N, C-alpha and C positions, 0 to 999 in steps of 0.2 A: 504494500500500500504506500502510495506517495502522498506527501503533504502538499497541499496547494495553498498558496498565498493569494488572498483576494484583496485587491486595492479598493478600499471603500472610504468615502469621506463622511464627515459628521452630518452633513445635510441629508444624505441618504439614510443614515441611521435614525435621525430625528423624524424624517417622514415615515419611516417604517413603524417606529414606536407610536407616533401619532395615529397611525391607522389601527393600532391595537387598542387604543384607549377608548373606553365607553364614552359615547356622546352625551348621555344624560348625566347632569351634575350630581344627582342623588345617587346614582350607581357609582360614579367616579369617587364619591366620598367614602364608599364602602370597599371598593377595589379599583386600583389604578395601576398603570404600568409606567415604569421609569427606566432610565439607563444611565450608565456612566461609561465614559470613553476616554482613554488616555493616549490615543493616537495609535495604539497597537491592539489593545484588547477592549472588547465591548462586553459589558455586563448588563443583562436585562434583569429587572426585578419587579416584584409586585409591591405596591404601597397600599397598606390597609390599616385600619384601627387596631390597636392592641385589644385583645379579648377582655382584659380586666381593667382597661382604662381607655375607653373609646375616644377620648379627647386627644390621645397621643397616637401618632402614626408610626408604623414600623415598616422597614424595607425587608422583604423576604427574598 
């Protein structure tokens, strides 16, 4: 198996993540999608309220 490198820019990542996010703000408050990108590695994560403290958000 060979490793492939994909040249991707942050605008492409941002557009992809935006397409995954719920449109409805009420749903987005319960579960949302975010990302971090350091120029080499992309991490996708969920953003949701903590089960025992709904006012606080966590990234999973």
